[in-house]
LOFIBA-991306 format. One record per residue (C-alpha): chain; residue in one letter; x, y, z; residue number from 1. Coordinates in steps of 0.2 Angstrom, whole numbers, plus 5000, padded with zeros to 4 digits. Each point is the difference from the previous one (the first is absolute). Layout:
BEGIN
{'A', 'A', {X, Y, Z}, NUM},
...
This chain:
BEGIN
{'A', 'M', {4993, 5223, 4980}, 1},
{'A', 'L', {5008, 4982, 5005}, 2},
{'A', 'A', {4991, 4986, 5008}, 3},
{'A', 'K', {5009, 4985, 5009}, 4},
{'A', 'V', {4991, 4982, 5004}, 5},
{'A', 'F', {5005, 4983, 5004}, 6},
{'A', 'S', {4996, 4985, 4992}, 7},
{'A', 'C', {5008, 4985, 4996}, 8},
{'A', 'A', {5010, 4989, 4987}, 9},
{'A', 'L', {5003, 4980, 5001}, 10},
{'A', 'S', {5018, 4992, 4999}, 11},
{'A', 'G', {4998, 4980, 4998}, 12},
{'A', 'L', {4989, 4998, 5016}, 13},
{'A', 'D', {5005, 5015, 5010}, 14},
{'A', 'G', {4995, 5018, 4999}, 15},
{'A', 'M', {5007, 5016, 4998}, 16},
{'A', 'L', {4995, 5017, 5003}, 17},
{'A', 'V', {4998, 5012, 4987}, 18},
{'A', 'E', {4998, 5021, 5000}, 19},
{'A', 'V', {4987, 5005, 4989}, 20},
{'A', 'E', {5004, 5016, 4996}, 21},
{'A', 'V', {4989, 5012, 4992}, 22},
{'A', 'D', {5004, 5018, 4993}, 23},
{'A', 'L', {4989, 5011, 4990}, 24},
{'A', 'A', {5006, 5014, 4991}, 25},
{'A', 'Q', {4997, 5011, 4987}, 26},
{'A', 'G', {5000, 4997, 4983}, 27},
{'A', 'L', {4993, 4990, 4985}, 28},
{'A', 'P', {4986, 4986, 5007}, 29},
{'A', 'A', {5012, 4983, 5003}, 30},
{'A', 'F', {4999, 4986, 5010}, 31},
{'A', 'T', {5019, 4991, 5001}, 32},
{'A', 'V', {5003, 4986, 5011}, 33},
{'A', 'V', {5019, 4999, 5004}, 34},
{'A', 'G', {5008, 4986, 5013}, 35},
{'A', 'L', {5004, 4982, 4991}, 36},
{'A', 'A', {4982, 4999, 4996}, 37},
{'A', 'D', {4995, 4983, 4990}, 38},
{'A', 'T', {4984, 5004, 4986}, 39},
{'A', 'A', {4988, 4994, 5014}, 40},
{'A', 'V', {5005, 5017, 5008}, 41},
{'A', 'Q', {5002, 5012, 4987}, 42},
{'A', 'E', {4983, 4993, 4994}, 43},
{'A', 'S', {4994, 5007, 5019}, 44},
{'A', 'R', {5001, 5017, 4990}, 45},
{'A', 'E', {4982, 4996, 4994}, 46},
{'A', 'R', {4992, 4994, 5012}, 47},
{'A', 'V', {5002, 5009, 5013}, 48},
{'A', 'R', {4995, 5015, 4988}, 49},
{'A', 'A', {4985, 4992, 4997}, 50},
{'A', 'A', {4998, 4994, 5018}, 51},
{'A', 'I', {5001, 5016, 5005}, 52},
{'A', 'K', {4987, 5011, 4987}, 53},
{'A', 'N', {4988, 4984, 5003}, 54},
{'A', 'S', {5000, 5005, 5019}, 55},
{'A', 'G', {4994, 5016, 4997}, 56},
{'A', 'L', {5016, 5009, 5004}, 57},
{'A', 'S', {5010, 5011, 4989}, 58},
{'A', 'F', {5017, 4995, 4990}, 59},
{'A', 'P', {5014, 5012, 5000}, 60},
{'A', 'L', {5003, 5007, 4983}, 61},
{'A', 'K', {5017, 5002, 5004}, 62},
{'A', 'R', {5017, 4993, 4998}, 63},
{'A', 'L', {5001, 4984, 5012}, 64},
{'A', 'T', {5017, 4991, 5004}, 65},
{'A', 'V', {4997, 4983, 5011}, 66},
{'A', 'N', {5013, 4994, 5006}, 67},
{'A', 'L', {5004, 4983, 5011}, 68},
{'A', 'A', {5014, 5000, 5010}, 69},
{'A', 'P', {5014, 4991, 5002}, 70},
{'A', 'A', {5002, 5003, 4980}, 71},
{'A', 'D', {5010, 4982, 5000}, 72},
{'A', 'L', {4987, 4989, 5006}, 73},
{'A', 'R', {4991, 4993, 4983}, 74},
{'A', 'K', {4981, 5004, 5005}, 75},
{'A', 'A', {4985, 4987, 4992}, 76},
{'A', 'G', {4984, 4998, 5000}, 77},
{'A', 'P', {4984, 5012, 5006}, 78},
{'A', 'V', {5003, 5001, 5018}, 79},
{'A', 'Y', {5003, 5019, 4996}, 80},
{'A', 'D', {4982, 5007, 4994}, 81},
{'A', 'L', {4996, 5003, 5017}, 82},
{'A', 'P', {5015, 5011, 5008}, 83},
{'A', 'I', {5004, 5009, 4981}, 84},
{'A', 'A', {4981, 5005, 5002}, 85},
{'A', 'V', {5000, 5005, 5017}, 86},
{'A', 'G', {5017, 5011, 4996}, 87},
{'A', 'V', {4991, 5009, 4986}, 88},
{'A', 'L', {4986, 5005, 5009}, 89},
{'A', 'L', {5011, 5006, 5015}, 90},
{'A', 'A', {5010, 5010, 4987}, 91},
{'A', 'A', {4989, 5006, 4992}, 92},
{'A', 'E', {4991, 5005, 5018}, 93},
{'A', 'H', {4985, 4992, 4999}, 94},
{'A', 'V', {5004, 4989, 5016}, 95},
{'A', 'A', {5011, 5008, 5016}, 96},
{'A', 'A', {5005, 4984, 5011}, 97},
{'A', 'D', {5013, 4997, 5008}, 98},
{'A', 'L', {5006, 4982, 4995}, 99},
{'A', 'C', {5020, 4998, 5005}, 100},
{'A', 'K', {4994, 4985, 5009}, 101},
{'A', 'A', {4989, 4990, 4988}, 102},
{'A', 'V', {5001, 4990, 4983}, 103},
{'A', 'F', {4989, 4998, 4986}, 104},
{'A', 'L', {4998, 4985, 4991}, 105},
{'A', 'G', {4988, 4996, 4986}, 106},
{'A', 'E', {4996, 5000, 4980}, 107},
{'A', 'L', {4987, 5011, 4994}, 108},
{'A', 'S', {4985, 4998, 4988}, 109},
{'A', 'L', {4995, 5011, 4988}, 110},
{'A', 'D', {4986, 5005, 5012}, 111},
{'A', 'G', {5009, 5003, 5015}, 112},
{'A', 'T', {4996, 4982, 5007}, 113},
{'A', 'L', {5017, 4990, 5008}, 114},
{'A', 'R', {5003, 4984, 4995}, 115},
{'A', 'H', {5007, 4985, 5008}, 116},
{'A', 'T', {5021, 5000, 4998}, 117},
{'A', 'D', {5011, 4985, 5004}, 118},
{'A', 'G', {5016, 5003, 5012}, 119},
{'A', 'I', {4989, 5009, 5014}, 120},
{'A', 'L', {5007, 4991, 5015}, 121},
{'A', 'P', {5018, 5002, 4997}, 122},
{'A', 'M', {4998, 5017, 4997}, 123},
{'A', 'V', {4990, 5003, 5015}, 124},
{'A', 'A', {5014, 4992, 5010}, 125},
{'A', 'I', {5014, 5012, 4993}, 126},
{'A', 'A', {4990, 5015, 5003}, 127},
{'A', 'R', {4997, 4995, 5018}, 128},
{'A', 'Q', {5019, 4997, 5002}, 129},
{'A', 'H', {5004, 5019, 4993}, 130},
{'A', 'D', {4990, 5004, 5016}, 131},
{'A', 'I', {4981, 5004, 4990}, 132},
{'A', 'D', {4986, 4997, 5009}, 133},
{'A', 'T', {4987, 5001, 4987}, 134},
{'A', 'V', {4997, 4991, 4982}, 135},
{'A', 'Y', {4987, 5004, 4989}, 136},
{'A', 'V', {4994, 4985, 4988}, 137},
{'A', 'P', {4985, 4994, 4988}, 138},
{'A', 'Y', {4985, 4994, 5012}, 139},
{'A', 'E', {5001, 4984, 4996}, 140},
{'A', 'D', {5020, 4999, 5003}, 141},
{'A', 'A', {4997, 5005, 5018}, 142},
{'A', 'P', {5000, 4983, 5009}, 143},
{'A', 'E', {5016, 4997, 4994}, 144},
{'A', 'A', {5009, 5016, 5003}, 145},
{'A', 'A', {4993, 4997, 5019}, 146},
{'A', 'L', {5011, 4986, 5000}, 147},
{'A', 'V', {5013, 5009, 5004}, 148},
{'A', 'E', {4998, 5006, 5020}, 149},
{'A', 'G', {5000, 5019, 5005}, 150},
{'A', 'M', {4996, 5006, 4986}, 151},
{'A', 'Q', {4985, 5012, 4996}, 152},
{'A', 'I', {4992, 4995, 4983}, 153},
{'A', 'I', {4987, 5010, 4991}, 154},
{'A', 'P', {4989, 4991, 4988}, 155},
{'A', 'V', {4994, 5011, 4985}, 156},
{'A', 'R', {4990, 4997, 4986}, 157},
{'A', 'T', {5001, 5014, 4991}, 158},
{'A', 'L', {5012, 5016, 4995}, 159},
{'A', 'V', {4984, 5012, 5006}, 160},
{'A', 'E', {4999, 4991, 5017}, 161},
{'A', 'L', {5018, 5001, 5003}, 162},
{'A', 'V', {4997, 5020, 4998}, 163},
{'A', 'A', {4985, 5001, 5011}, 164},
{'A', 'H', {5011, 4992, 5013}, 165},
{'A', 'L', {5016, 5011, 4998}, 166},
{'A', 'H', {4989, 5015, 5000}, 167},
{'A', 'G', {4993, 4993, 5015}, 168},
{'A', 'E', {4981, 5001, 4997}, 169},
{'A', 'H', {4996, 4981, 4999}, 170},
{'A', 'P', {5015, 4990, 5010}, 171},
{'A', 'I', {5004, 4981, 4992}, 172},
{'A', 'A', {5001, 4990, 5015}, 173},
{'A', 'P', {5015, 4989, 5003}, 174},
{'A', 'Y', {4998, 4981, 4996}, 175},
{'A', 'L', {4998, 4990, 5017}, 176},
{'A', 'P', {5008, 4982, 4995}, 177},
{'A', 'Q', {4982, 4988, 5003}, 178},
{'A', 'G', {5011, 4985, 5009}, 179},
{'A', 'N', {5009, 4986, 4997}, 180},
{'A', 'A', {4992, 4992, 4982}, 181},
{'A', 'A', {4995, 4979, 5004}, 182},
{'A', 'T', {5017, 4991, 5003}, 183},
{'A', 'D', {4992, 4984, 4998}, 184},
{'A', 'A', {5004, 4986, 4988}, 185},
{'A', 'P', {4996, 5006, 4984}, 186},
{'A', 'P', {4991, 4985, 4992}, 187},
{'A', 'F', {5013, 4991, 4990}, 188},
{'A', 'P', {4995, 4993, 4983}, 189},
{'A', 'I', {5010, 4982, 5005}, 190},
{'A', 'D', {5000, 4993, 5015}, 191},
{'A', 'F', {5013, 4988, 5005}, 192},
{'A', 'Q', {4987, 4987, 5004}, 193},
{'A', 'D', {4994, 5003, 4985}, 194},
{'A', 'V', {5016, 4991, 4991}, 195},
{'A', 'R', {4995, 4980, 4998}, 196},
{'A', 'G', {5015, 4990, 5006}, 197},
{'A', 'Q', {5017, 5005, 4999}, 198},
{'A', 'E', {5006, 5000, 5017}, 199},
{'A', 'H', {5016, 5001, 4997}, 200},
{'A', 'I', {4998, 5015, 4990}, 201},
{'A', 'K', {4990, 5009, 5012}, 202},
{'A', 'R', {5013, 4996, 5016}, 203},
{'A', 'A', {5013, 5006, 4988}, 204},
{'A', 'L', {4989, 5018, 4996}, 205},
{'A', 'E', {4998, 5001, 5020}, 206},
{'A', 'V', {5018, 4998, 5002}, 207},
{'A', 'A', {5004, 5015, 4985}, 208},
{'A', 'A', {4986, 5012, 5008}, 209},
{'A', 'A', {5007, 4998, 5018}, 210},
{'A', 'G', {5017, 5006, 4994}, 211},
{'A', 'A', {4996, 5010, 4984}, 212},
{'A', 'H', {5010, 4989, 4988}, 213},
{'A', 'N', {5000, 4998, 4984}, 214},
{'A', 'V', {4991, 4987, 4991}, 215},
{'A', 'L', {5002, 4989, 4982}, 216},
{'A', 'L', {4985, 4989, 4995}, 217},
{'A', 'S', {5004, 4986, 4987}, 218},
{'A', 'G', {4987, 4988, 4992}, 219},
{'A', 'S', {4986, 4996, 4986}, 220},
{'A', 'P', {4987, 5011, 4994}, 221},
{'A', 'G', {4984, 4999, 5011}, 222},
{'A', 'A', {5013, 4994, 5015}, 223},
{'A', 'G', {4991, 5014, 5008}, 224},
{'A', 'K', {5018, 5013, 5001}, 225},
{'A', 'T', {4989, 5016, 4999}, 226},
{'A', 'M', {4988, 4996, 5012}, 227},
{'A', 'L', {5012, 4998, 5014}, 228},
{'A', 'A', {5010, 5013, 4995}, 229},
{'A', 'R', {4982, 5012, 5002}, 230},
{'A', 'A', {4997, 4990, 5015}, 231},
{'A', 'L', {5018, 5005, 5008}, 232},
{'A', 'V', {4994, 5017, 5004}, 233},
{'A', 'S', {4985, 4994, 5012}, 234},
{'A', 'I', {5013, 4993, 5013}, 235},
{'A', 'L', {5012, 5016, 5001}, 236},
{'A', 'P', {4999, 5009, 5015}, 237},
{'A', 'P', {4991, 5017, 5000}, 238},
{'A', 'M', {5012, 5017, 4997}, 239},
{'A', 'D', {5002, 5012, 5014}, 240},
{'A', 'I', {4997, 5019, 4999}, 241},
{'A', 'D', {5019, 5002, 4993}, 242},
{'A', 'E', {4997, 4986, 4986}, 243},
{'A', 'S', {4984, 5008, 4996}, 244},
{'A', 'L', {5006, 5018, 4999}, 245},
{'A', 'E', {5014, 4994, 4991}, 246},
{'A', 'V', {4990, 4990, 4986}, 247},
{'A', 'T', {4985, 5012, 5000}, 248},
{'A', 'R', {5015, 5015, 4993}, 249},
{'A', 'I', {5006, 4990, 4987}, 250},
{'A', 'Y', {4981, 4993, 4993}, 251},
{'A', 'S', {4995, 5022, 5003}, 252},
{'A', 'V', {5015, 5005, 4990}, 253},
{'A', 'S', {4995, 4989, 4985}, 254},
{'A', 'G', {4984, 5004, 4998}, 255},
{'A', 'M', {4993, 4983, 5007}, 256},
{'A', 'L', {4993, 5003, 5017}, 257},
{'A', 'P', {4982, 4998, 5000}, 258},
{'A', 'K', {4989, 5014, 5002}, 259},
{'A', 'D', {4991, 4992, 5015}, 260},
{'A', 'V', {5014, 4994, 5009}, 261},
{'A', 'P', {5013, 5014, 5005}, 262},
{'A', 'L', {5012, 4986, 5010}, 263},
{'A', 'V', {5005, 4982, 4995}, 264},
{'A', 'Q', {4998, 4989, 5013}, 265},
{'A', 'H', {5003, 4984, 4989}, 266},
{'A', 'R', {5014, 4992, 4994}, 267},
{'A', 'P', {5002, 5003, 4982}, 268},
{'A', 'F', {4998, 4986, 4986}, 269},
{'A', 'C', {5007, 5006, 4982}, 270},
{'A', 'S', {5000, 4988, 4986}, 271},
{'A', 'P', {5010, 5007, 4985}, 272},
{'A', 'H', {4997, 4991, 4984}, 273},
{'A', 'H', {5013, 4995, 4991}, 274},
{'A', 'T', {5001, 5013, 4986}, 275},
{'A', 'T', {5001, 5012, 5014}, 276},
{'A', 'S', {5015, 5011, 4994}, 277},
{'A', 'L', {5015, 5004, 5008}, 278},
{'A', 'A', {4993, 5019, 5008}, 279},
{'A', 'G', {4985, 4989, 5004}, 280},
{'A', 'L', {5011, 4988, 5012}, 281},
{'A', 'V', {5012, 5013, 5008}, 282},
{'A', 'G', {4994, 5016, 4996}, 283},
{'A', 'G', {5003, 5013, 4988}, 284},
{'A', 'G', {4987, 5012, 4988}, 285},
{'A', 'G', {5002, 5015, 4990}, 286},
{'A', 'G', {4999, 5012, 5012}, 287},
{'A', 'R', {5000, 4998, 5017}, 288},
{'A', 'I', {5009, 4982, 5004}, 289},
{'A', 'K', {4985, 4992, 5010}, 290},
{'A', 'P', {5000, 4982, 5007}, 291},
{'A', 'G', {5000, 4984, 4993}, 292},
{'A', 'A', {4991, 4984, 5004}, 293},
{'A', 'V', {5016, 4995, 5012}, 294},
{'A', 'T', {4995, 5016, 5011}, 295},
{'A', 'L', {4982, 4997, 4998}, 296},
{'A', 'A', {5001, 4984, 5008}, 297},
{'A', 'H', {5013, 5007, 5016}, 298},
{'A', 'R', {4994, 4992, 5018}, 299},
{'A', 'G', {4991, 4989, 4986}, 300},
{'A', 'V', {5001, 4987, 4988}, 301},
{'A', 'L', {5006, 5000, 4982}, 302},
{'A', 'F', {4994, 4984, 4991}, 303},
{'A', 'L', {5008, 4998, 4982}, 304},
{'A', 'D', {4989, 4986, 4992}, 305},
{'A', 'E', {5009, 4991, 4984}, 306},
{'A', 'L', {5015, 5004, 5008}, 307},
{'A', 'P', {5011, 4995, 4985}, 308},
{'A', 'E', {4990, 5011, 4988}, 309},
{'A', 'F', {5007, 5017, 5007}, 310},
{'A', 'G', {5016, 4995, 4992}, 311},
{'A', 'N', {5014, 5012, 5003}, 312},
{'A', 'K', {4991, 5012, 5007}, 313},
{'A', 'L', {4999, 4990, 5018}, 314},
{'A', 'E', {5020, 5006, 5001}, 315},
{'A', 'V', {4993, 5017, 5008}, 316},
{'A', 'L', {4995, 4990, 5013}, 317},
{'A', 'R', {5017, 4997, 5009}, 318},
{'A', 'Q', {5006, 5015, 5005}, 319},
{'A', 'P', {4980, 5002, 5010}, 320},
{'A', 'L', {5001, 4983, 5007}, 321},
{'A', 'E', {5015, 5004, 5009}, 322},
{'A', 'D', {5000, 5018, 5005}, 323},
{'A', 'R', {4981, 4999, 5001}, 324},
{'A', 'V', {5001, 5017, 4991}, 325},
{'A', 'V', {5002, 5005, 4983}, 326},
{'A', 'T', {5007, 5015, 4992}, 327},
{'A', 'V', {4992, 5005, 4983}, 328},
{'A', 'S', {5014, 5015, 4989}, 329},
{'A', 'R', {4994, 5011, 4988}, 330},
{'A', 'A', {5006, 5014, 4991}, 331},
{'A', 'S', {4989, 5010, 5010}, 332},
{'A', 'G', {5007, 4993, 5017}, 333},
{'A', 'S', {5002, 4985, 5011}, 334},
{'A', 'V', {4987, 4993, 5013}, 335},
{'A', 'T', {4999, 4988, 5014}, 336},
{'A', 'F', {4986, 4991, 5002}, 337},
{'A', 'P', {4997, 4986, 5013}, 338},
{'A', 'A', {4997, 4982, 4993}, 339},
{'A', 'A', {4998, 4989, 5015}, 340},
{'A', 'F', {4988, 4986, 4995}, 341},
{'A', 'M', {4999, 4983, 5001}, 342},
{'A', 'L', {5002, 4991, 4981}, 343},
{'A', 'I', {4990, 4985, 4996}, 344},
{'A', 'A', {5001, 4992, 4983}, 345},
{'A', 'A', {4992, 4987, 4992}, 346},
{'A', 'Q', {5007, 4993, 4982}, 347},
{'A', 'N', {4995, 4983, 4990}, 348},
{'A', 'P', {5016, 4987, 4995}, 349},
{'A', 'C', {4998, 5003, 4985}, 350},
{'A', 'M', {4990, 5008, 4985}, 351},
{'A', 'C', {4988, 4988, 4999}, 352},
{'A', 'G', {4998, 4997, 5019}, 353},
{'A', 'Y', {5003, 4981, 5001}, 354},
{'A', 'Y', {5018, 4997, 5002}, 355},
{'A', 'G', {5002, 4988, 5014}, 356},
{'A', 'D', {4981, 4999, 5001}, 357},
{'A', 'P', {4996, 4981, 5004}, 358},
{'A', 'E', {4982, 4999, 4993}, 359},
{'A', 'R', {5003, 5011, 4986}, 360},
{'A', 'A', {5012, 4999, 4985}, 361},
{'A', 'C', {5010, 5014, 4999}, 362},
{'A', 'T', {5003, 5005, 4979}, 363},
{'A', 'C', {5015, 5010, 5003}, 364},
{'A', 'S', {5018, 4993, 4995}, 365},
{'A', 'P', {5013, 4997, 5017}, 366},
{'A', 'S', {5010, 5016, 4992}, 367},
{'A', 'A', {4984, 5011, 4999}, 368},
{'A', 'A', {4997, 4999, 5016}, 369},
{'A', 'L', {5016, 5004, 5008}, 370},
{'A', 'R', {4999, 5017, 4988}, 371},
{'A', 'Y', {4984, 5004, 5006}, 372},
{'A', 'Q', {5007, 4996, 5019}, 373},
{'A', 'R', {5015, 5012, 4998}, 374},
{'A', 'R', {4989, 5012, 4992}, 375},
{'A', 'V', {5002, 5005, 5020}, 376},
{'A', 'S', {5016, 5002, 5005}, 377},
{'A', 'G', {5011, 4991, 5015}, 378},
{'A', 'P', {5004, 5015, 5010}, 379},
{'A', 'L', {4982, 5006, 5001}, 380},
{'A', 'L', {4994, 4981, 5004}, 381},
{'A', 'D', {5014, 5004, 5014}, 382},
{'A', 'R', {4991, 5013, 5008}, 383},
{'A', 'F', {4981, 4987, 5001}, 384},
{'A', 'D', {5003, 4993, 5018}, 385},
{'A', 'V', {4985, 4989, 4999}, 386},
{'A', 'H', {5003, 4986, 4984}, 387},
{'A', 'L', {4983, 4992, 4999}, 388},
{'A', 'D', {4992, 4987, 4987}, 389},
{'A', 'V', {4981, 5002, 5001}, 390},
{'A', 'P', {4993, 4980, 4993}, 391},
{'A', 'R', {4984, 4998, 4994}, 392},
{'A', 'V', {4985, 4997, 5012}, 393},
{'A', 'K', {4991, 4985, 5002}, 394},
{'A', 'Y', {4984, 4997, 4997}, 395},
{'A', 'E', {4996, 4991, 5017}, 396},
{'A', 'K', {5006, 5019, 5008}, 397},
{'A', 'L', {4991, 5011, 4987}, 398},
{'A', 'S', {4983, 4993, 5002}, 399},
{'A', 'S', {5001, 4998, 5020}, 400},
{'A', 'D', {4990, 5011, 5010}, 401},
{'A', 'R', {5012, 4999, 5013}, 402},
{'A', 'L', {5007, 5017, 5003}, 403},
{'A', 'G', {5020, 5006, 5006}, 404},
{'A', 'E', {5003, 5014, 5011}, 405},
{'A', 'S', {4996, 5015, 4997}, 406},
{'A', 'S', {5009, 5017, 4995}, 407},
{'A', 'A', {4997, 5009, 5018}, 408},
{'A', 'V', {5005, 4983, 5011}, 409},
{'A', 'V', {5017, 5000, 4988}, 410},
{'A', 'R', {5001, 5020, 5001}, 411},
{'A', 'R', {5000, 4999, 5020}, 412},
{'A', 'R', {5017, 4988, 4999}, 413},
{'A', 'V', {5006, 5013, 4987}, 414},
{'A', 'C', {5000, 5016, 5010}, 415},
{'A', 'T', {5006, 4988, 5016}, 416},
{'A', 'A', {5014, 4998, 4990}, 417},
{'A', 'R', {5002, 5018, 4994}, 418},
{'A', 'E', {5000, 5006, 5017}, 419},
{'A', 'R', {5014, 4988, 5005}, 420},
{'A', 'Q', {5012, 5009, 4987}, 421},
{'A', 'H', {4993, 5017, 5004}, 422},
{'A', 'R', {5006, 4999, 5018}, 423},
{'A', 'R', {5017, 4991, 4994}, 424},
{'A', 'L', {5002, 5016, 4987}, 425},
{'A', 'R', {4993, 5014, 5010}, 426},
{'A', 'Q', {5019, 5008, 5001}, 427},
{'A', 'T', {4998, 5000, 4982}, 428},
{'A', 'N', {4994, 5004, 4981}, 429},
{'A', 'L', {4995, 4983, 4996}, 430},
{'A', 'H', {4981, 4995, 4998}, 431},
{'A', 'A', {5002, 4979, 4999}, 432},
{'A', 'N', {5012, 4985, 4999}, 433},
{'A', 'S', {5003, 5003, 4981}, 434},
{'A', 'E', {5010, 5018, 5002}, 435},
{'A', 'L', {5012, 4993, 5012}, 436},
{'A', 'G', {5017, 5005, 4997}, 437},
{'A', 'P', {5018, 4990, 5005}, 438},
{'A', 'G', {5000, 5009, 5014}, 439},
{'A', 'E', {4983, 4994, 5007}, 440},
{'A', 'L', {5001, 4983, 4992}, 441},
{'A', 'R', {5015, 4998, 5011}, 442},
{'A', 'Q', {4989, 5006, 5016}, 443},
{'A', 'F', {4986, 4992, 4999}, 444},
{'A', 'C', {5002, 4985, 4987}, 445},
{'A', 'A', {5014, 4991, 5013}, 446},
{'A', 'L', {5000, 4981, 4997}, 447},
{'A', 'D', {5004, 4984, 5011}, 448},
{'A', 'T', {5013, 4988, 4994}, 449},
{'A', 'A', {4988, 4988, 4992}, 450},
{'A', 'G', {4989, 5014, 4990}, 451},
{'A', 'Q', {5019, 5005, 4993}, 452},
{'A', 'S', {5003, 4985, 4996}, 453},
{'A', 'L', {4983, 4998, 4991}, 454},
{'A', 'M', {5004, 5017, 4990}, 455},
{'A', 'K', {5017, 4994, 4996}, 456},
{'A', 'A', {4992, 4984, 4991}, 457},
{'A', 'A', {4988, 5011, 4990}, 458},
{'A', 'V', {5011, 5013, 4995}, 459},
{'A', 'R', {5013, 4987, 4994}, 460},
{'A', 'Q', {4983, 4987, 4990}, 461},
{'A', 'L', {4989, 5017, 4995}, 462},
{'A', 'N', {5015, 5010, 4995}, 463},
{'A', 'L', {4994, 5014, 5010}, 464},
{'A', 'S', {5006, 5016, 4994}, 465},
{'A', 'A', {5007, 5012, 5015}, 466},
{'A', 'R', {4983, 5010, 4998}, 467},
{'A', 'G', {4989, 4983, 5000}, 468},
{'A', 'Y', {5007, 4994, 5013}, 469},
{'A', 'Y', {4996, 5018, 5010}, 470},
{'A', 'R', {4983, 4998, 4994}, 471},
{'A', 'V', {4999, 4983, 5007}, 472},
{'A', 'L', {5004, 5006, 5016}, 473},
{'A', 'K', {4989, 5015, 5000}, 474},
{'A', 'L', {4986, 4988, 4995}, 475},
{'A', 'A', {5002, 4986, 5014}, 476},
{'A', 'R', {5001, 5016, 5011}, 477},
{'A', 'T', {4981, 5004, 4994}, 478},
{'A', 'I', {4996, 4982, 5002}, 479},
{'A', 'A', {5006, 4999, 5019}, 480},
{'A', 'D', {4991, 5016, 5003}, 481},
{'A', 'L', {4984, 4990, 4994}, 482},
{'A', 'A', {5002, 4987, 5014}, 483},
{'A', 'D', {5005, 5013, 5011}, 484},
{'A', 'A', {5018, 4995, 5003}, 485},
{'A', 'E', {5016, 5011, 5005}, 486},
{'A', 'Q', {5012, 4990, 4994}, 487},
{'A', 'I', {4999, 4992, 4981}, 488},
{'A', 'A', {5000, 4981, 5003}, 489},
{'A', 'P', {5005, 4988, 4986}, 490},
{'A', 'A', {4981, 4995, 4996}, 491},
{'A', 'H', {4999, 5019, 4995}, 492},
{'A', 'I', {5015, 5000, 4989}, 493},
{'A', 'A', {4993, 4985, 4989}, 494},
{'A', 'E', {4984, 5007, 5000}, 495},
{'A', 'A', {5008, 5015, 4993}, 496},
{'A', 'I', {5014, 4989, 4985}, 497},
{'A', 'Q', {4984, 4992, 4993}, 498},
{'A', 'Y', {4993, 5017, 4995}, 499},
{'A', 'R', {5017, 5002, 4988}, 500},
{'A', 'T', {5002, 4989, 4983}, 501},
{'A', 'R', {5015, 4995, 4992}, 502},
{'A', 'R', {4995, 5010, 4984}, 503},
{'A', 'A', {4999, 5015, 5011}, 504},
{'A', 'E', {5018, 5001, 5005}, 505},
């Protein structure tokens, strides 16, 4: 007896349809799974057998062969437990139903209860692309699955409940979305008005947020670099629905999607420790290749504190910063992940942290301080649009009761600037000024005679590289957008130039 059931596999962030074929034949009892299955899939034999028996159903004592097609696609994870169990019940004629337009996803407990499964969103999306209209998922994953419109989502708690549904005895009602989750601004841990002083730095961060530019913060310990970086996320514009679905898919595949948050609506803030491995930064893993920190920060902020401590690992960021994707190649295959993030980094000027500090003596020799700074390569420093020296905050400002602008006020200006960029770039696939290519720079960043003279002087005096020149132009375009100006003026170029340093070139 042969039965066929559909399920899905994951390849990177994309789903792929998998046909689960179950053959029940005469012979000594055996249970074999073929089709390039990893250890977790092979172990599903024991979970399926125990779940069927503990659900009060009869497990066939015959020769069982399960094929996961296509056979050349690597299968990983416990998502195939439910389709294999349904296939076994169909082959044993314990269930009779037409399931050619249905997909089954879910891990089984030994008692037949369905557990949460990672990657539900991209798998339901691929089912829709294959004109499949019904998906059976674990009960707690139904809100996530329902993000794909036009699908009938059947939330299943137990295998017994599913069998009763397929028999038509106790139909399971399809999941109905409960409406959109709250879209109010989240309670950010740090508001811009909580940052005392540092008006110049806050202005630069506003410019960076308006154009999604990369920022490097340098300064002595305790100057407020980390606090400023964490406050930046509070002034970023909210994500639209397409960006939210993108980020949700990433966190779903990574197994980091909160149970009570089916849709990620706020921009991610990812802050890996400097001891993070290369696989932790860009992605990888022993089995299925999973996203790293650069992908988890997609459409949000990647914050690297104590930048020089990352060492040579930082060089893997060059390609993601330029291409906004990261390609991870392993023996099992190659996967490309999205990596469009704002890079915010913080560093001390030397090992003790007080090199050049006007109020505290540095204990490092000049050569030791230079060696510490050289831990970050010049090409990587050149990829930061904004370089800021964060000074100490004076006592008068620390003790003052006067509050600065709130994040909500600054965010409104940032959103207005982003809207101008979206209108300008609506015919392209670009999202912000930091992504402008040579063609868009010629079209949108034309300079008048005064602007060209100023840029010529800056290139000569600051020894700007070609990349540095283009980044100044992008930054000036963002400053003009904040000023609601169509043309880039010399004042906008002058402000952009002050965010570049000789040390960065």
